[in-house]
N, C-alpha and C positions, 0 to 999 in steps of 0.2 A: 239821761232821762229817757224813759220809754216814750216813743212817739205815738203809740196807739192811744186812742181815747180810753179813759178809765171807764166810760159808760158803755163801751162796745163789748158785747159778749165775746168770749174766745171762740175762734173758729171750731166748728164741730168736726172731729176727725173720726172716720169710720175705722173700726177694728180691721186689721189686715185680712182675716178670712173673708169679711164682708166685701172688701175691695176686690179680692180675687174672684169671689162669686159674681160681683157686678161685672167684672171684665169677661168672665166666662159666659154669662147670660147675654151681655151685649154682643159679644163676638158671635155667639150662636145665632142670635137674631139677625145680625147684619150679614153674616155668611149665607144664611138661609134666604135673605131678601135680595142680596146683591151679588152673591157668588164669591168665590175666593178672590179672583182678580179684581172684582169691583169693590172690595172691602179693604180699607187701609187701617193701619194701627192708629193713626190720629183720629180717624172716624170712630173706631172702637172706644178709644179713650174719651172722646167727646160724649158719645152715647152713654158711657158709664159714669160720666161726671168726674173723671180723674185725669191726672196728667199723663201724657204719653210716656214719660219716663217710668211710670208705674207699670205700664204694660211690660216693659223690658226688665223690670225688677222681678216680675213674677213668671215671665215666659221668655225663653231664649230667642224666639223669633216669631214672626207672623205664622209661620208653618207650625211651630210648637203650640201656639195658641189655637190654631185650627185643629190640630190633633186632639188636644185636651178638651176643646169645647164641642166639637162635632164628631170626629172620628171615634174617639174612645167611647162616648155614650152610645153611638150607633152600634159598635161592636158588643157592648154590654147588652143592648136590646136584643141583638141577634142571638147572643149566648143564652139569654133568658128564654127566648122563643124556642130555641133548640131543646133546652132542658124540659120545657113544658111539653113540647112535641114528643119527646122521648117517653114521657109519662103516659101519653095517650095510648090506650090499647087498640091497636089497629087489626087485631086478629078476630075481633068481635063477633 
């Protein structure tokens, strides 16, 4: 027999992309606030409201999570800036 109460609603599960985004956003915020060495994967998981095992299901390591949450978006921002800069007519 099922031990759960029949009156209790089932636990709400977030879709996988949502959990990954939660982890990325939480990591970005904590790395920004506490730095790389001051941020742990358990803290990121707690901040995102997920289990620590989920961190490693989506990212190979804390370093991999840092690259995807902070470094890659920073490079994309720089690339976008350079593209726009190249479009500016400086010969004017």
